[in-house]
N, C-alpha and C positions, 0 to 999 in steps of 0.2 A: 401908949404901945410903942414909939420912936423917945429914941430918951440922947439929951446932952446937943453938940452945936456941930451942924453936919457941915460942911465944905460948901454945900450949894442944894435946892432946891425945885424943882422946874412941875413949875403947877400947867399941867398938857391937859384940855378936855373934859376937867373934872378929876382925872387922875394927878400923881406926888410923882413926880422922880426922886428921892435924897441920894444924894452923895455922899461919903465919906473918905477924905486923903487919910488912910488909917489903915495899917495891917487890919484883914481881915477875922484875923481868933482874935482878938484883945478887942478890936468892934464890935466886934457879935456879939459879946459879954457886957461891952459897955453898955453896947445903944439898945437892944433888940430885947425883946422880954420873954422867956419861955413859951413856950407854943404859939406865936404869933406868926409867922410865913409860914403859907399854904403851899409854894413852891418855889423850891431854888433852880436855877438852872445855869448850870455854870463849866466850865473850862474852865482847869486849871494847869499850870505852863507844868511841860511833858517832862521836864527833863533831859531835853535833849539838843543843848547848848545854844536857845533860842535868843539871839542879843534884844532883849528886849528895855525898855529906859533904864526902872530904875531896881531889874529885878536881874539877880545868876541864876542860869535854868544849866546851874553843873552841879551838883551835892552827890555826893555818894548816894548812892542809892539807897541804903541802909537812913541818910540821912533825911532824903526826900522822901521815901514812906511813912518816916516817924512824922516829919514836917505834918502830910498829909491824913495822919489818921488824928494829929491835936483840928487839923480842919472837921474831917468829918464827927468829933463830937460834937465844937459849938455848931456845927450844923444842926446838930440832931436835938439838941437841947432848943435850938430855934424852932425849929421844925415842927407844926400841929400835926398830932395822932392821928391823922385822915392827911396828911401833905403829902407830896410828891418833889421827890428834891434827884433832880434827871443829873448827869454828872457825863459830860464828852471827856472822851479820850484814845486817843490816836498814838499806835509806834512810830517805830522808823526799818524799816529795813532788817538790818544791823539786828533791830532789838524788838520780837516781836513779842515780850512778856509785860510792855510799860505796861500797856492797859489790863490784865489779866492784875501785874503788883498792885496797881493801884485799887481793883474791882478787890482783889481780896484783905484790904484797909480796909476796907466800907463795910466788909463783910462782918466785924466787929461789932455794925452801931445798928445795920437796917439787912433787912429782909431784899435780895435783889430780889424785883417785878417781874419787869422783863427786859430783854435787853435790845434794844433798836439797833439795824444799823444802816449807819448815814454814807448813802448811796453815794457820791460825788462824783464817778463817769463809769459809765456802762457802758458794754458794746451784745448788742443783738444779732444774731443771724438771723434773717431772710428764713432760711431753710427753719432753725428752728424754733421758726418763730409759729408758724401752719399757715391755717386762710384767716389769721383777723382783718377787721377789715380796719381801712383807709391805713395799713400798715404793706406799704407793696414793695422794701425792702432793705437791704445789714440798715442797723440805725449803730452809732455813735457817736452818744448826747455825755456833758458834763464837761468839769474841766479836769484837762488831763496834759500832768506832770510829767514829763518820761526821765527812768532813771538811769542811770547806762550801768548797767552790769549783764553781767552773766549768770550771776547768782537768786538776785529777786527779782521777785514782781510786782513792776509798777505797784503803787497801793491806791486804791482807788474805793478806800473806805476808812470811817472812823469808825467807833463805837457812841451807846448814848447810852448808859447806864439806869435803870428807872427803879430807884429804892424807895422802902420805905418804911416805915416802922414796923408794921408786922405782917405788909406782905396782902394785905386785902382792903387796897383800899380801892373806890370805883370811880371807874373809868368813864369820860363821855368818849367814846373810841367812834364816832358817826360825827362829830366835830370834828374831825379831821378822816374822813371816810372818802372815798371818792368809787363814781358813779357804777355802775355793773356793766361791763362789757360784755353781756348776753345778756339781756332786757327780758326772756323769759325765768330767768328766775326769782323775777319781780314777782309776788304773790306765794311762786312753786315752791318755793321753800316760805315755813313759818316764821322764820328770821327776817325775811327780805319785803317789810311792808313800805320802805319807797326804795327811788334810785339811789342808794347808797350800801355803802358795805365798809365791812375792815379794813382797811390800812392794810393792816398784816405790820409785822417789825422791821423791812428794807422801808429807807427811807430817802428817794430819790429827792437834794437839795443838793441845787449849782451856786457853785458862787456866786454874786456878784461882776460884771465885768468890772474889769482896775484896767482902767488906763494907762497910770503912771505909778511906778512909786511913791512918788509924793503924795498920793491919792488914797494911799493907804498905812496910816502912820504908825499902825499895830500889828506886828512881824505875824501874831499869828490870833485871827477871829473866827469865827463860825457868820454867815447868813442868818438878818434877819428874823427871815424862813424858818430855823430852827428850832429856838426857841419860843418862837410863837406856837407852830405846833404845839411842844410840847405843855404850854400851858395850855392851852387851849383841850388837847386830852385829858388831863387833869378835873380840868372845869368848875367853876365857881370861885376862882382864886379871888383872893382879896389886899392879898401880898404879894411880891414878887420878889426875891431876891435871887445877890449874883453876887458871891464872896471874893471874888477878880473880876469887876466891869471892864476894864480895859477901857473899851471908845463907844462902849453899851451900848451893844446887840440887842441885849434878854433888854435894857432898859427902853429900848426902842418896838422893841416887840411888845412889851409890856402894857407901855402905854396906850399904843396904837388896839391890845384887847380890850380895852379897857378896868387896865388893873393898875396899880401905884407899885409900886417899883421903892426898894434899896440897894443901893450898891456899895462895896469898895474898891482901891486899889491904894498902893502905895507911888503911884506917876500921876504926879501935878500934873503932865502931857496930853496921859492917855483921859484923864477926869476931865480936865478943857476940851477937849474932842470930843468925848460924849454929852458934855451940857452945850456946845455948842452944834450936833447934830440933833439934838432933842428941841433946840429952840429955834431951828431951824426948817422942823420938822413940818 
């Protein structure tokens, strides 16, 4: 299934995390067989000028989308016919089309089966909640980094696009389900046979607390919980791919979920951080 000599393979709990220090397009072609990957979870550069170690994140928009078009083609080749491709993309206040431009590129290769909203911060007024048990006041939770602007709202969410080849992939929705707030629904609805319901497409996933910049070796990461939920939602995966492995959030989530992983990155420092992360977990 995996070919060629990797940068390093980490073995944990009966699973392997295989890392390649290589461009992902060439790497997928060289090392991965057609249809060999069950789940892809990734977050490519957003092309908004983030200071990565080995990548220039400021291409002209056409060049950026052309590059992602090639990435999409490479992913389609290695993705199983019943596989899932979860693509996390965000925008910036001055450019709200980034995520949808990327989604439009992937539309040439995949069916958009679901769109999830990764909610990073949320505020809920008690007056809007009503008489909910255990909620006694206003709520404001999550990572909130205010922007100084009288034109734009603070950006409190990002998109997770769920692509499949035909739009007919069956999911294990209850694997990431939540308990019913109103327990009388259990048994009253035909689908409610246990205290677990579909979470829906709004996922509140806060960032892990970071005490200092030195403890964050990568400038743009997502929490481990995000890829873990994607992997569980798909269900039954044997191999998870992240073409932009970074410091290993998807790798750690895969191993924790009992699934082997393969990832690519062009930055040796990020891969070393990912490997250290797995070896120390």
